[in-house]
Structure formats: C-alpha cells, structure tokens
N, C-alpha and C positions, 0 to 999 in steps of 0.2 A: 504494499498500500503506500502513495507516495506520503514524504513528512508533510507534515499539516504547517502550514506558513505560520510563522512566528508574528505576535501580536505586539504593535509597536506601544513602549511604555509611555502613557500621559507624563509631560515633565511639569513640574510646577514652576510658575514664574514670576518675578516681583510686580506689583499692581502698577507702581509708579513708572519702572523702567517699561513697560509696557504702554503705557497711558503717555507718554513722553514720544516714544515711537511713534505713536498715532495721532500725536498733535498739530503735525504739519499738513495731515491729512483733512484735519477739522480745522483748522486755521490757515489756510494756505497763504501763499504772499499772494499781492495784487488781487486777491477778489473780497472787494471792498461790499460787494451786495452780501455775499454768505457771511463777513464780520458784522454785519447790522443785523442781519438776521438772528445772529448766536445774540447779539446784546439786546435787542427787541425781546426775545425768548425770555431772555434772564430777567429784563425788568418785567415781563409780564408773567413770570413766578414769583415775586415779591407782590407784585399787586395783589395775586390768588392769596399769598397768604397771610398780608395784612387784611385784607377783606374776610378771610375763615377765620382769622382769630379776634380782631375787634369788631366784626360786624355781627354775625349771627349769634354769637354765647352773650355778650352784651345787651343784644337787642332782647335776646326770650330772658336774659335773669331779670331785666327792667319791668318786662309782661308778668312776669311773675309775681315779683314785688309788687306791682299795683293790683294784683290780684289778692294777692294772699292778705292784702291792708285791707282789702274791702271796697275800693277806693274806686265806686263807679263811677264819680265824676271824670274819671280818666280814660274811661272807656277809650274817647278817640285816640288818646296818646298809647293806648293798649294796642288798638287795633295798627295804628302807625310803626308800632314796635314789631308788630307780629307782621306786618307788609315786609317791614327793612328786614328781619329776620330770613323772610322768604328771598328778597331783592338780594341780601347778603351770600346765601346759599347758591341762587341763580350765578349773580357776578364770579363766586370760584369757578364755578362749571365753566361759564364763558371765556375768564382768563385764562382757564386750563387747555381748553378747545383752541382759543387764538395761537395760545403758544405754539401748539403741534401743530397748526396748520402754519404759522409762520417758520419752526424749526424743520419740518417734513425735510424742505429741499436740500437742508445744511446734511441732513444723516442721509439721504440719497447720494448727494453728492460724494459726500465720504467715502462711501462704500463706492461708489464707482470708480473713485481715480483709486485707492486702494488695489482693489478688484484687476482693474484693469494692469498696474505697476505689477501684481503677482503672476499676472497672467502672460505678460511681455518678459516677464524676468525667466519663468519655464520655459518659454520658447528660446531663449537665450542661453540656457543649461546645455551640457552635453550630451552627445548619445549615450554616455557611459550611464548620466543621473538618470535617463529616461528607461536604461534597460533595466538598471537595477530597481527601480521602486516600480511599485503595482500603480496602475493608472486608475483605478477603483479608491485606494486610500489616498493617492493625490488629491482628486477632484474633491474627494470627501475632507480633506482638511482646508483645501477653499472656502467647500461650500460653509464648512463651520464657522471659519474664520471671517467672511464677510460677515455670514447674518448674525452673529455675535454684536457686530460694531453699534446696529440700528439698539438693539437691546442694553448695551452697556451705557451706550450716550443716553437713552433713555431714562435708567435707573441713576446713573450717576448725576445728572443734571436735572432731573423733575424728580426723582425720590429722596435719594441721600442728601443733596443741596437744600431743597425747600425740607426737609423735617427737621435738618439741624438748625434751620431758620425759626421754624415752627418751634422747637423744644426752646430757644433763647427768647423768644416772645411770651412764651407760658411762664418759663421760671421767673419773666422779669414782671409779670401778672401776680402770679404765686407769692414772688417776695413783697410784692407794693403791697397787697392788699390782705393776704392772708398769713405771713410770718415766716419763719425759719421752718418749721415743722413740715408743711406742706411741700417747700423746697427741698427737704433733705431727703423724704420720703419719695418724692416722683423723682428724685437724681438716683437714689440707690436702685428702686425700680428699673430707671431706663440701664443703668448700669449691670444690674441683674440680669434684665432682657436680653442685652444684648452679648453677654460673655456666653451665658446659656446656648441664645442661638447659635453663636459661634464656634462655641463646641461641639453641638450636634450638628451645626452643618458642616463643621470640619470632617468630621464621620460621614454625612451622606456626600461631602463630594469625592471621598476615596472611594465610596461604593458607586456613585456616579463616572467614575473616572472610569472606575475597571468594566462598567454597562457599556460606555461610548468606546473603550478600546476592545472589547466583543463584538460591538454594533461594526467597527468599521473593518475588521476581520470578516467578519460574514457579507458584508456588503462588497467587501474587495471579494473574496472568493467568490460572489455569486457573481462579480461581472466580469471576471477570468473563465468560470465554467461557461457561462452563456456565451462570450466571446472565442470559446472553443466548442460550441455546441457539434461540431462537424467529428471534431476526434474523439466527443464524449460518445456519440452514436457508433463509430468504426469498431470501439472497443466495447458496446453494451456496457457502458459504466453509468447509466441514467441512476441506477438504484448506489452506486458508489457514489456519487455526485450528490444525490440527496440526501444519503446517510450523513456525509461530512459538513453538508450545510446545514441538516437536522443538528448535527451536535454543537456546530457556532451557534443557532439561533437560541437551543435551549440553555445553554452557557449563558448568553443574553439573558434571558429571562429568568434564569434563577439571578443573577445580577439585579433585574429588576425589579423582582418580587423584595429584594433585599432592599432595596433603596425606596420603595413606596413604606414599606413598611417603616423605616425611620423617619417617613414624614411625618406619620402619625403622632410619633413621639415629639418631634417637635411642635405640631400645634399642642398636642396636649400640655408640653411645658411651656410655650408662650401664655396659652389659654390661662395659667394657674398663676402665672406672674401678673398678666394684666387684670384681671380681676379681683385680683389678690390687692393688687394696687387702686382700683377703683374703690373698693371697701375700706380702705385705708382713708383716701383724698377725702372721700366723701363723711368719712367719719368723725375725721377733724373738723371738716367744715361745720356738722351738725354738733360737733361740741362746742362749736364755738356759737354756734345759734343759742345750744341752751344758756350760754351766758351772756345772752344777749350781744355778743359780739357781730356775730353774721347773721344774714337775712335769708329767709327760702332761698331768694333767689341765687345767693351766692352758690347753696347747694348746688342749682341749676345748671351756674355757671361753672364751676368746676367738673361735673359731671360731663358738660358738653365739651370743654377743655382737654380731656383728658380721653373720650369718645374719638376725639377730630385726631389724637395725639397718637393714639394707639390704632388707627387706620392704617397709617402707614408704617407704623413700627409693625403690625402684623405681618405685614410683608418683610420684615428685614432679611428671614432665613430665605426666602427666595430670592430677595434682591440680593444680599451675601453669595449664596451660592452661583448665582446666575452671572453674578460680576466676576467672582471666582473661574467661574468655566470659561466666561468671554475671555478672560486675560489668558486661559489655556490656548483656548481656541486661535485666538490672534497671536498669540507667543508661536504658536505653531506655523500659523500662517508665515509671520516674519520670520520664522527662523528658514524657511524658503525662498524669502526676500534676500536672506544672508548668505544661504548658499553658493558659495562662488562660481563662478564659470570656469569650466576647465579649459576653455577654448578662448582665449579674447585677443584682440587687436593688439598690437604692438601701439605704444603711444603715435609714434612716428608713423605709421602705416597710412601707405598712400594706396589709390587705387590701382587695379589691376589692369594693363594695356594689354591685350591679345593682338597681336599685327599678325601672325602665323599659325599660332598653335602647336608650338615644339614643345613637348613635355618631356621633364627627365627625372626619373629617379636615380639618385647619387648614394649609394651604399647605404638604403635605406635598411633601418632596424625599427623592429616595434614588438612590443607583447601586449596584451589587456589585462595581464597581471605580470608583476614585477621578475617574478620566477619562471613565467612561461614565456619564452621568446617566439612568436609566431612567424617575423620576418629576420632573415638572419644575414643581412647586407645584398639588399637587391639592388640592382642598375638596371635600369630600359631606358632607351632611349626611342623616342616615341616623334619622327621627325612629322613637321606639318604636314595637313591633309592625307597623312598614311594611317593606317590601321594595322592594330598592333594585339594579336589576340594570347590571351593567357590563359594555361590549360592546364591541368594537373589533379592529383587527386584531393577526395576530400579533407579539408584541414590545412591545404597547404599554404594557405593564406592569399587566397585569389580576391575573394571579395572586401578583405581587408586594403588592399589598394585604392580599389573606389572610396572606401572612406576615409582614406589616409589623404588621396587628390582632394578629395572636397572638406578637405580639414574638420572633420570630425574628431578627429583626435590626432594628434603630433606625435610623429616619428619619434622613438626614444635615442634616436642617432642616424645622421645624414640628414640627408633633406632633398626637396621638390621643388622643380624648378617649372615655370612656363614662360619660354620667350626668354629665359633668364633671367626672371624674377623670382625668388623663393618666395613660395605662400605664406610661409609664416611671418613675412616682410610686407603683404599687403591686408588688405579691409576682407574679413570672410564675404561681407557682402557683393564686393567687385569679381571675389573667386568663383563663388557660388551663381552668380550672374552670367558666368562665361561657361559652364558646364554645363552638360545635359545629360540624364541619365533615364535609360529603360528598366527596370529591376525586374528580379525574377519573381516579386512576390508583389504584383499593383495593387495597393490598397488605395481605394475612390472615398471621397468623401461622400456622405448620404445625404448629395443633394441632386442635380440633374448633369446629363450627358455633358450639358453646355457647359455647367459651370466645371465640372471635373477638366475638360479640354482648356478652357478659358484658364484655368488657376497655372498655364506656362506663361501668360503675361497677362498681367491685371487688368490692360489699357485695350486689350484687344476688341476688335469690332464682331460682329455676328458674320461679316464677309469673308473673315480671316480666321475665326474659327473653323467654319464648315470648311475653306482650305485648309486647312489642316487636317480635318476630318479626311477630305477626300486624298490628300497624301499619304493618311495611314491606313488608305481601303477599308473604313470603315463609313463613308458618308451614306452608302446605300443603303447597309443596314440600320441607321438611324431614321432614315428617311422613311422606312417601314414601319416605323412604329405610330402610334396612333398620336403619340406625346412630341415624337419627332425629337429636336433637343433639348424639350423641356421633361422630355421622362427622368423617372428618378431611379438613382441605380442602386439603393440601399445600403443598408449598413455595410460598411466596407465594399463596398458594390458587389455585392451576392447576387443579385439580380442578373449581371452578366455572366456568362459564361468566360472562362479562363482566357482563351482569344478575343474575345470583345475586350475584355478591360487590358488584355495586351495592347491592343489596338489605340483604346484610349489611351494611354500613357504613352504611346508613340506620336500620338497627335498632339498631345499635351505639349511633348519634346520638341515637335516641328514649331509648334506655335511659339515656341521661347527660343527656337531658330540659335541656338549655341555654336562655339565656332568647335568646341571640344564635345566629344561624346561618349558616354559609357553603357555599354550593353553588358548588364552584369546578370548573366545566364538569364537572358530575356525571354528563352524560348523553353527551356529545359524541361518546365510541369504543363507543357503541351503537350498533344499528342501528335501522332509524325506529319498525320494529312495539316492540321492546323499550322505546325511548325514548318514546314515547306512554306505555306502561303505567307507567313509573315515574315521568315526568313527572307522573302525578294522584298518586301516593305524594308526590312532591314537596311538590306543593302543597298537599296535606294538614298535612304535617307544618311546612307556611311560616307558617298560620295561628296567630294570638296571640305571633310572636316577629318578632322585629329580623333580617331577612333579607337577607344578601348575595348576589346570584346572578351570577356570574361565567359568562357563556355567549358560545359559538361560534354556536350555532343561534338565531338571534332569535326562531324560531317559537315558543321554551320560555319565554321572557319578555314576552311581549304584556301578561300580566296584571300585569305589574309595577306598585309605585306609581309611581314615578321610575326613569328609565332613564339612563345617563350613558356616552356614547361617548367612549371616551380613543382618541388619537391620537397617534403621537410623545412620549409621556411627559405629556401635556397633556388637559385637556378641553375635546373639542372641541364636542359639542353635550349637553343635557340635557334633559330632559321624559319626556310619557307615550309610548306607543308611537303612539295617533292624532295625538299634536300632531307627534310628530320626522317621521311620513311627510308631515305634511302642508308639513312645514318644508321637504323637499325635497334635504335636505343627504346627511351621509354616511352617515347610517342608514337614510335612503331607498334609498340607492343599495345599501348592503348585504344589505336585506330585497330589492330588486328581483333582485341577482343571486341572491342564495338561491332566493327563490322561482323563479326560471325553472330553475335547476338541479333543484329538487325536480320539476317540470313536466318536465324532458327524462328525469330518471330514473323518473318513472311513466310516460311513453311509451313507452320502453324496455322496460318489462316487459310 
C-alpha cells in the first residue's frame, strides 16, 4: 500500500509581526481614498459606542426613575425618554452599518492586493517548488489566508477596539456614579473572563489546528486522487482510494467532535462569569438603593450597561480563536510569499537578443539532488537553423536538457549559451519568449480550444489563431465542432484525444513563432498512425528554426542534422542517422531493437 502523505503541522506565529506584514496592504501608499474610508469607519465606530453607552441606558434610567416616583406629570418627558431610548438603539445600528458600508471596499481591496501578490509569487517560484508541493495543499493555504483577512480586520477594528472603548466608558460611569466597589467588581469580572476565555480557547485552538491539518490532508488527497482518476481505474483501486479518503475524513471528524465539545465548556464558563457579575453588580446597586444613595433607575442603568458590555464579551472566545487562526492562516500565506525563488534574474541581466539561434551546452553538469548527478559534462553544439536529436535510455537526462534550456533549473556546472549569450545573464522573460516547446504530455487549460491556442501569444487576432490551427492541421477538426473554436476542452484537456491535444500544442507554438523549438518526445504517447500524421506537421514547423528533438522512437528523428545519444548522463555517441548505424554502437542497437518490435507488432496485426 502506498505510504500516507504527511500532514504539515500548523505553526504558531506572533500576532503583531503578522499584522505588521499586513499593514502595507491595509494602508497602501498613494491610496488616499482608502485611507479616508478607514478613518471614516473608525469615526463611525466611536459615534456608535458613544450613542450606545450614553444614549439608551441613560434614557431608560430616566424613564424608570420618573415612573417609579409616580410622577404622572412627567408623562410627556417619559415618552420622550422612551423615544430617545429607541432612537439611540437605532442610531447604534445605523452607525454600525454605515461603518460596514464605508469599510467594505477597504477589506476587499486589501484582500485583492494580497491575493494577487501571492499568486504572482507562486508563478515566480521554481519548478522544483511546484513539483515538491501538493497543489491542493498550496491552494488551501492561499484560500484560508485570503479568507482570514476580512474576518481579522472586522474583529480587530470593529469588535476588540470598540469593546475596549466601551469598557473605558462604562468604567468611567461606574467610577463617577457608583464608586470603587462596582468598578473593582467589573474589572475583576473582565480579567477573569478574558483569562478563562483565553485558557479554554488555547485548548480549542490546538484542537482546531489539528482539525485543519487533517482537513488539508484530506482535501489534498482528494484532489490528487481525482486528478489521477484514470490511473485509479487502471488498477481497480477505487476501493483503496475510498478507504484512504475515509480514513482521512474519519480522523477529521473525530478532531471536529473534540473541537465542538470544547466549545460547550467555553460557553458554560463564560455564562457563569457574566451572570455572576450581573448578580454582583445589581446587588451592589440594590444595596446602595436600600441606603437611599441610588435610585431604581440606577439598577436599570447598571443592568443595561453590563448587558451591552457582555454582548461583545460573549463573542470574545470566538474572536480570540478566529484572530489566532487568522494569524496562523495569514502567516502560512506570508510563508509562501517569503519562499525564495530558486531561479532569479541577475541584477544586471539584459534582454536576450536572438540573431541566429545558435545554442551551445558547454560542459553542463546537473543533478536534481546533490548526491545524484543526472548530467555529467554535456557538450552540445546546435548551429542556427539545424535540428539536433537527443536519444537514449530512460533516465539518461534527455528531458532535463529542455528544462535547463528554459532555465527552470540552473546547471551545477558549465554553462548554456544562445548566440554567445549565457542564459543565466539574460532575463528569464526574454529567454522563454524566444523558445517554444511541444511537450510529451500536453496539459490544456479548462477553457476553449481558441483560448488554448491563443495562449501562445496573448495579443493574437482570431485570424492568426485560425492560421496557426491550419498550420497544425487541426483547423478541419475544429470547424466540424458545433461550437468551433469556442468548444471547451475540459479539465486538463481530457475531452480531446492525445493527437488532438498535441495538435493544439503545436498550433500554440506556431502562434508563438519562436526561433528556437524543443520537441520533447512530442509523439511518444501517440499511436503509430497518429504519430505519422503529426510527425509530418512537426517536420514542417522545424524548417528555419533551431530545433532540439528529444525522442524515444528513433524513426522520428532520422532526418536530424545531428543525433546525440545520451547514456548515464554522458554523450555516448554523436553523428547522423546513417553514420551512427554504420558505427554499430548503442544507437544501432536501439534502432535494431525498435525495428524488431515494430515488425512483430505489424505481424501481430
């Protein structure tokens, strides 16, 4: 059974360090409009709390005092106080919603800028990074990080900050009107509430972190399994995959149960403290009333102020946990941003100028791992406009040459030049603009055929796209489709056959019109008939370009100007097709073996 993929551990991160990283996205330079919205939202926060603390509670207190005194002559005043109470409650809601309206654009813009920055950086990272990371896990990190931004901003600016302001206002009222004992009781309650909430929430956060890690692992496995659904079916592994996924989901479910149970204990502890404080606070005021120092309205005032204060405090556990989780999620996303790109342009890198397209590999050495060399001193010379074929057994390093030429990796030794310019000294953008490739495994975007062809050149016209399709001998097929070039190709292009996908890849490369072309086993996955049809097209687009053909089937490269045989990371043989056959070495042996296999296949038919 394949080993289970390890689940990355959630890493705790400092709150203020993460917030400092996010501040430039929240308070961007040159965005006066957004900054004005932030300041306007904070003004509305203050107004809301002033109305909430000094409006409704005092209006209700005055009304109760007049009614308790039996002052029917003040009925009009009581009615006005009741109206004022209702108006204050409405004013609080009005200011809160105006605050949301004003701030909404700020949150969305901050999220957009950060998400775009992460996405841009992911595309700048090396091929090694993307091959070693599970796509589902990476997208999950980005999704959680961007979603946490809005939540964190809301809670920090519109929950914690207003609650602190409200607590200061309430303490001030209690100090001036009711004395030290009520202030002390309130502060003890708040400290106890925060301490208990933090202690239980830390326990809950550990449970939720484990739950999130298990969720990430389950989603990543599901994505990986579904992307390889054909392989699953080839090996009748549906039950095995379902069992692995069920184990992952079961582990997540058990962690989720523990997390939800911990919420019940948090609610119980919070309710005990808040209701205890309500009883103590009202008891202090009632005791004062018995001594003639306080009025019945004062009991209502304290009850109302404490009830209003408890409302945001009741959310403190969720707020604290959400902020901590948001810091973790944003920190994980910042870790992606901080991941250094393995391949970077030199500070003085210039644009590549291709005059002829002369490609040279000079004593190139390379290994994906430090202890395993793939290429061991490769020397290749591909004159402008000529075709070089590279053949050899699997694992000899053939496709690695293409990756090095595209500078997906840098050689560990030697250098690669184009028209005498070292590719490490030019910009990656200009380098890749001058090279086209038709890969062995063509993966298309889940979009239209026209979009996938036009991907070769973003500014191409419809006429140019159609011309490229004709050059790749796929225009007739597209014209027969009901939606023509607007036909969607499905996930990874799976609605098209292997030959059709290869022709789309050829058309895309024709549209790019690069002076240097790489054919990386472009027909090895196709049947003989389709291969023969596409081979004619490929040879046509080779003309006038410097072409490197990486081939498995030797019959496809007999026309090459030069053939290089790689074996164990070294050049074993070099020459033309006829010359290598006459030499009777490794190439001749490979040719004889493939011809025998072909004859047996034809005889079997």
